[in-house]
KOLDO-45905 format. One line per 3 residues: number of its first residue (from 0); for each residue x, y, z of C-alpha. Coordinates in steps of 0.25 Angstrom, whole numbers, always signed. Layout:
<sites>
NUM	X Y Z | ... $
</sites>
This chain:
<sites>
0	-29 +65 -63 | -33 +51 -59 | -33 +47 -44 $
3	-32 +32 -40 | -36 +29 -25 | -26 +17 -23 $
6	-31 +15 -8 | -38 +2 -4 | -51 +6 +3 $
9	-51 +3 +18 | -64 -5 +20 | -69 -18 +27 $
12	-63 -30 +21 | -51 -25 +15 | -39 -34 +15 $
15	-30 -33 +28 | -16 -39 +29 | -17 -52 +37 $
18	-15 -48 +52 | -18 -33 +50 | -29 -26 +57 $
21	-42 -26 +50 | -48 -14 +44 | -60 -8 +52 $
24	-68 +5 +50 | -79 +6 +60 | -89 +17 +62 $
27	-89 +21 +77 | -98 +33 +76 | -110 +34 +67 $
30	-119 +45 +63 | -131 +35 +63 | -128 +33 +77 $
33	-129 +48 +80 | -114 +50 +81 | -109 +64 +76 $
36	-101 +58 +65 | -97 +44 +59 | -83 +40 +65 $
39	-76 +27 +61 | -65 +19 +68 | -54 +14 +58 $
42	-45 +2 +62 | -35 -5 +52 | -21 -9 +51 $
45	-10 +1 +45 | -8 -8 +33 | -23 -9 +29 $
48	-27 -7 +14 | -18 +4 +7 | -7 +8 +17 $
51	+8 +12 +18 | +18 +4 +26 | +28 +11 +35 $
54	+42 +6 +37 | +39 +2 +51 | +30 -8 +45 $
57	+42 -17 +43 | +54 -9 +48 | +56 -8 +63 $
60	+57 +6 +68 | +54 +12 +54 | +45 +24 +51 $
63	+30 +24 +52 | +20 +27 +41 | +20 +42 +45 $
66	+34 +43 +41 | +32 +38 +26 | +36 +49 +16 $
69	+24 +56 +10 | +32 +60 -2 | +34 +45 -5 $
72	+19 +42 -3 | +15 +53 -13 | +20 +55 -27 $
75	+22 +49 -40 | +19 +34 -40 | +18 +23 -51 $
78	+9 +11 -51 | +15 -1 -57 | +7 -13 -61 $
81	+14 -26 -59 | +11 -38 -67 | +11 -48 -55 $
84	+0 -59 -57 | +6 -67 -45 | +17 -66 -35 $
87	+23 -53 -29 | +31 -41 -34 | +45 -44 -35 $
90	+57 -36 -40 | +55 -42 -54 | +41 -38 -54 $
93	+45 -23 -50 | +56 -24 -61 | +46 -28 -71 $
96	+37 -16 -68 | +47 -6 -73 | +46 +3 -61 $
99	+54 +15 -66 | +67 +19 -58 | +63 +31 -49 $
102	+49 +26 -46 | +46 +31 -32 | +32 +25 -29 $
105	+28 +12 -35 | +14 +6 -34 | +13 -8 -38 $
108	+0 -13 -44 | -2 -28 -44 | -13 -39 -44 $
111	-15 -34 -29 | -23 -22 -34 | -34 -31 -40 $
114	-37 -36 -25 | -42 -22 -22 | -52 -21 -33 $
117	-63 -28 -25 | -61 -20 -12 | -60 -29 +1 $
120	-54 -43 -1 | -47 -53 +7 | -32 -51 +9 $
123	-24 -58 -2 | -11 -64 +2 | -7 -66 -12 $
126	-5 -51 -15 | +7 -46 -23 | +18 -40 -14 $
129	+32 -35 -17 | +42 -46 -14 | +55 -43 -7 $
132	+63 -41 -20 | +52 -32 -25 | +54 -23 -12 $
135	+69 -23 -14 | +67 -19 -29 | +58 -7 -24 $
138	+68 -2 -14 | +80 -3 -25 | +72 +5 -35 $
141	+69 +16 -24 | +54 +16 -25 | +49 +24 -13 $
144	+35 +19 -12 | +29 +6 -16 | +14 +3 -17 $
147	+7 -11 -17 | -7 -15 -20 | -9 -24 -8 $
150	-8 -24 +7 | +7 -27 +8 | +19 -23 -1 $
153	+25 -37 +2 | +19 -51 -1 | +11 -58 +10 $
156	+21 -66 +18 | +33 -60 +12 | +31 -45 +14 $
159	+41 -41 +25 | +53 -41 +16 | +46 -32 +6 $
162	+41 -22 +17 | +55 -22 +24 | +62 -19 +11 $
165	+53 -8 +6 | +50 -1 +20 | +64 -3 +24 $
168	+68 +5 +12 | +58 +16 +14 | +49 +12 +3 $
171	+35 +17 +6 | +25 +5 +5 | +11 +7 +1 $
174	+2 -5 +2 | -13 -9 -2 | -14 +0 -14 $
177	-26 -2 -23 | -20 -1 -37 | -31 -9 -44 $
180	-36 +3 -53 | -23 +10 -55 | -16 +9 -68 $
183	+0 +8 -68 | +6 +22 -69 | +11 +34 -62 $
186	+3 +41 -52 | +4 +51 -40 | +3 +43 -27 $
189	-3 +48 -14 | -2 +38 -3 | -4 +44 +11 $
192	-4 +34 +23 | -10 +38 +37 | +0 +45 +45 $
195	+1 +35 +57 | +13 +37 +65 | +22 +25 +67 $
198	+13 +16 +59 | +18 +5 +50 | +8 +8 +40 $
201	-4 +17 +36 | -16 +16 +27 | -15 +26 +15 $
204	-24 +32 +5 | -16 +31 -8 | -20 +37 -22 $
207	-14 +38 -35 | -15 +50 -45 | -13 +49 -60 $
210	-11 +62 -66 $
</sites>
Protein backbone atom coordinates (compact mmCIF):
# COMPACT_ATOMS: atom_id res chain seq x y z
CA UNK A 1 0.00 0.00 0.00
CA UNK A 2 1.38 3.43 -0.96
CA UNK A 3 0.06 6.71 0.37
CA UNK A 4 0.27 10.05 -1.42
CA UNK A 5 -0.29 13.29 0.46
CA UNK A 6 -1.87 15.51 -2.20
CA UNK A 7 -2.38 18.50 0.09
CA UNK A 8 -0.50 21.76 -0.34
CA UNK A 9 1.48 22.72 2.76
CA UNK A 10 0.11 25.77 4.54
CA UNK A 11 3.10 28.07 4.99
CA UNK A 12 4.13 31.70 4.46
CA UNK A 13 4.44 32.63 0.81
CA UNK A 14 1.92 30.16 -0.61
CA UNK A 15 -0.07 31.61 -3.52
CA UNK A 16 -3.36 33.22 -2.59
CA UNK A 17 -6.22 33.97 -4.99
CA UNK A 18 -6.07 37.73 -5.69
CA UNK A 19 -8.21 39.61 -3.18
CA UNK A 20 -8.49 36.73 -0.72
CA UNK A 21 -7.14 37.01 2.84
CA UNK A 22 -3.46 36.12 3.27
CA UNK A 23 -2.26 33.08 5.20
CA UNK A 24 -0.97 33.90 8.68
CA UNK A 25 0.30 31.62 11.44
CA UNK A 26 1.49 33.47 14.51
CA UNK A 27 2.89 32.04 17.74
CA UNK A 28 1.13 34.03 20.46
CA UNK A 29 2.22 32.02 23.51
CA UNK A 30 5.81 30.79 23.64
CA UNK A 31 7.58 28.33 25.90
CA UNK A 32 10.74 30.40 25.61
CA UNK A 33 8.78 33.33 27.06
CA UNK A 34 7.80 31.15 30.06
CA UNK A 35 4.30 30.39 28.79
CA UNK A 36 2.92 27.01 29.87
CA UNK A 37 2.72 25.87 26.22
CA UNK A 38 3.18 27.01 22.64
CA UNK A 39 -0.09 28.35 21.18
CA UNK A 40 -0.56 29.74 17.67
CA UNK A 41 -3.17 31.92 16.01
CA UNK A 42 -4.27 30.93 12.49
CA UNK A 43 -5.81 33.36 9.99
CA UNK A 44 -6.62 32.49 6.39
CA UNK A 45 -9.34 32.54 3.77
CA UNK A 46 -11.60 29.52 3.41
CA UNK A 47 -10.26 28.94 -0.11
CA UNK A 48 -6.57 28.73 0.75
CA UNK A 49 -4.28 25.99 -0.59
CA UNK A 50 -6.06 22.59 -0.74
CA UNK A 51 -9.74 23.22 -0.08
CA UNK A 52 -13.30 22.20 -0.92
CA UNK A 53 -15.95 24.54 -2.33
CA UNK A 54 -19.49 24.50 -0.95
CA UNK A 55 -22.52 25.23 -3.15
CA UNK A 56 -23.11 28.54 -1.34
CA UNK A 57 -19.78 29.74 -2.78
CA UNK A 58 -21.65 30.65 -5.98
CA UNK A 59 -25.29 29.56 -5.47
CA UNK A 60 -27.37 31.95 -3.31
CA UNK A 61 -29.07 30.20 -0.40
CA UNK A 62 -27.37 26.88 -1.09
CA UNK A 63 -25.74 24.55 1.45
CA UNK A 64 -22.56 25.27 3.37
CA UNK A 65 -19.47 23.13 3.54
CA UNK A 66 -20.67 21.18 6.60
CA UNK A 67 -23.39 19.63 4.42
CA UNK A 68 -21.06 18.14 1.80
CA UNK A 69 -21.50 14.35 1.56
CA UNK A 70 -18.67 12.44 3.19
CA UNK A 71 -19.46 9.39 1.08
CA UNK A 72 -18.49 11.42 -1.99
CA UNK A 73 -15.41 12.95 -0.37
CA UNK A 74 -14.08 9.46 0.36
CA UNK A 75 -13.90 6.43 -1.90
CA UNK A 76 -12.44 5.17 -5.21
CA UNK A 77 -10.97 7.93 -7.37
CA UNK A 78 -8.99 8.06 -10.58
CA UNK A 79 -6.19 10.46 -11.48
CA UNK A 80 -6.25 11.44 -15.14
CA UNK A 81 -3.19 13.10 -16.67
CA UNK A 82 -4.34 15.60 -19.28
CA UNK A 83 -2.11 16.47 -22.23
CA UNK A 84 -2.57 20.20 -21.97
CA UNK A 85 0.51 22.22 -22.94
CA UNK A 86 -1.53 25.43 -22.96
CA UNK A 87 -5.09 26.62 -22.63
CA UNK A 88 -7.87 25.26 -20.46
CA UNK A 89 -9.70 21.98 -19.94
CA UNK A 90 -12.56 21.76 -22.43
CA UNK A 91 -15.18 19.13 -23.20
CA UNK A 92 -12.90 17.98 -26.02
CA UNK A 93 -10.01 17.60 -23.55
CA UNK A 94 -12.13 15.46 -21.23
CA UNK A 95 -13.47 13.37 -24.08
CA UNK A 96 -9.90 12.67 -25.21
CA UNK A 97 -8.96 11.57 -21.67
CA UNK A 98 -11.21 8.49 -22.06
CA UNK A 99 -12.78 8.88 -18.64
CA UNK A 100 -14.81 5.68 -18.18
CA UNK A 101 -18.57 5.79 -17.87
CA UNK A 102 -19.51 5.47 -14.22
CA UNK A 103 -16.49 7.37 -12.87
CA UNK A 104 -17.57 8.95 -9.58
CA UNK A 105 -14.42 10.86 -8.54
CA UNK A 106 -12.04 12.31 -11.11
CA UNK A 107 -8.82 14.15 -10.24
CA UNK A 108 -7.32 16.08 -13.15
CA UNK A 109 -3.53 16.32 -13.31
CA UNK A 110 -2.28 19.11 -15.58
CA UNK A 111 0.73 21.35 -16.00
CA UNK A 112 -0.50 23.12 -12.86
CA UNK A 113 0.96 20.44 -10.61
CA UNK A 114 4.49 21.40 -11.60
CA UNK A 115 3.88 24.78 -9.95
CA UNK A 116 3.72 23.08 -6.55
CA UNK A 117 7.08 21.33 -6.87
CA UNK A 118 9.03 24.32 -5.61
CA UNK A 119 6.71 25.15 -2.74
CA UNK A 120 5.65 28.78 -2.28
CA UNK A 121 5.43 30.83 -5.47
CA UNK A 122 3.71 33.87 -6.91
CA UNK A 123 0.11 33.32 -7.98
CA UNK A 124 -0.09 32.24 -11.62
CA UNK A 125 -3.07 33.60 -13.54
CA UNK A 126 -2.27 31.38 -16.54
CA UNK A 127 -3.15 28.14 -14.74
CA UNK A 128 -5.29 25.55 -16.53
CA UNK A 129 -8.93 25.64 -15.42
CA UNK A 130 -12.06 23.88 -16.60
CA UNK A 131 -13.91 25.82 -19.28
CA UNK A 132 -17.71 26.14 -19.16
CA UNK A 133 -18.24 23.38 -21.73
CA UNK A 134 -15.92 21.12 -19.72
CA UNK A 135 -18.06 21.68 -16.63
CA UNK A 136 -21.18 20.79 -18.62
CA UNK A 137 -19.42 17.61 -19.80
CA UNK A 138 -18.67 16.62 -16.19
CA UNK A 139 -22.29 17.10 -15.15
CA UNK A 140 -23.58 15.21 -18.20
CA UNK A 141 -21.30 12.27 -17.37
CA UNK A 142 -22.55 12.20 -13.76
CA UNK A 143 -19.16 12.65 -12.12
CA UNK A 144 -19.83 13.43 -8.45
CA UNK A 145 -16.45 14.85 -7.41
CA UNK A 146 -13.94 16.75 -9.50
CA UNK A 147 -10.48 17.65 -8.23
CA UNK A 148 -8.11 20.15 -9.83
CA UNK A 149 -4.48 21.01 -9.22
CA UNK A 150 -4.65 24.78 -8.76
CA UNK A 151 -6.65 27.27 -6.73
CA UNK A 152 -9.79 27.39 -8.89
CA UNK A 153 -11.75 24.87 -10.91
CA UNK A 154 -12.55 27.64 -13.40
CA UNK A 155 -10.09 29.74 -15.41
CA UNK A 156 -8.98 33.14 -14.10
CA UNK A 157 -11.47 35.74 -15.27
CA UNK A 158 -13.95 33.15 -16.55
CA UNK A 159 -14.56 30.92 -13.56
CA UNK A 160 -18.11 31.83 -12.59
CA UNK A 161 -19.93 29.74 -15.27
CA UNK A 162 -17.80 26.70 -14.40
CA UNK A 163 -18.50 27.03 -10.67
CA UNK A 164 -22.20 27.66 -11.19
CA UNK A 165 -22.59 24.64 -13.44
CA UNK A 166 -20.73 22.24 -11.15
CA UNK A 167 -21.95 23.49 -7.77
CA UNK A 168 -25.49 23.95 -9.06
CA UNK A 169 -25.54 20.29 -10.09
CA UNK A 170 -24.25 19.11 -6.71
CA UNK A 171 -20.75 18.20 -7.93
CA UNK A 172 -18.21 18.35 -5.09
CA UNK A 173 -15.32 20.59 -6.12
CA UNK A 174 -11.86 20.08 -4.64
CA UNK A 175 -9.28 22.72 -5.53
CA UNK A 176 -5.59 23.21 -4.88
CA UNK A 177 -4.50 19.58 -5.07
CA UNK A 178 -0.81 18.77 -5.51
CA UNK A 179 -0.67 15.86 -7.95
CA UNK A 180 2.94 16.46 -9.04
CA UNK A 181 4.25 13.09 -7.88
CA UNK A 182 1.09 11.03 -8.39
CA UNK A 183 1.02 8.67 -11.39
CA UNK A 184 -2.26 8.40 -13.30
CA UNK A 185 -4.41 5.53 -12.11
CA UNK A 186 -6.88 4.29 -9.53
CA UNK A 187 -6.73 5.13 -5.83
CA UNK A 188 -8.77 5.50 -2.67
CA UNK A 189 -9.38 9.17 -1.91
CA UNK A 190 -9.79 10.61 1.56
CA UNK A 191 -10.54 14.34 1.51
CA UNK A 192 -11.94 15.86 4.68
CA UNK A 193 -12.66 19.60 4.83
CA UNK A 194 -13.00 21.37 8.16
CA UNK A 195 -16.60 21.30 9.39
CA UNK A 196 -17.32 25.03 9.24
CA UNK A 197 -21.04 25.70 9.58
CA UNK A 198 -22.44 27.79 6.74
CA UNK A 199 -19.03 28.40 5.16
CA UNK A 200 -18.58 28.75 1.40
CA UNK A 201 -15.48 26.56 1.57
CA UNK A 202 -12.98 24.96 3.91
CA UNK A 203 -9.35 23.87 3.92
CA UNK A 204 -8.89 20.11 3.62
CA UNK A 205 -6.28 17.42 4.10
CA UNK A 206 -6.42 15.09 1.11
CA UNK A 207 -4.62 11.80 0.57
CA UNK A 208 -4.62 9.03 -2.01
CA UNK A 209 -3.98 5.39 -1.18
CA UNK A 210 -2.78 3.00 -3.86
CA UNK A 211 -3.39 -0.62 -2.89
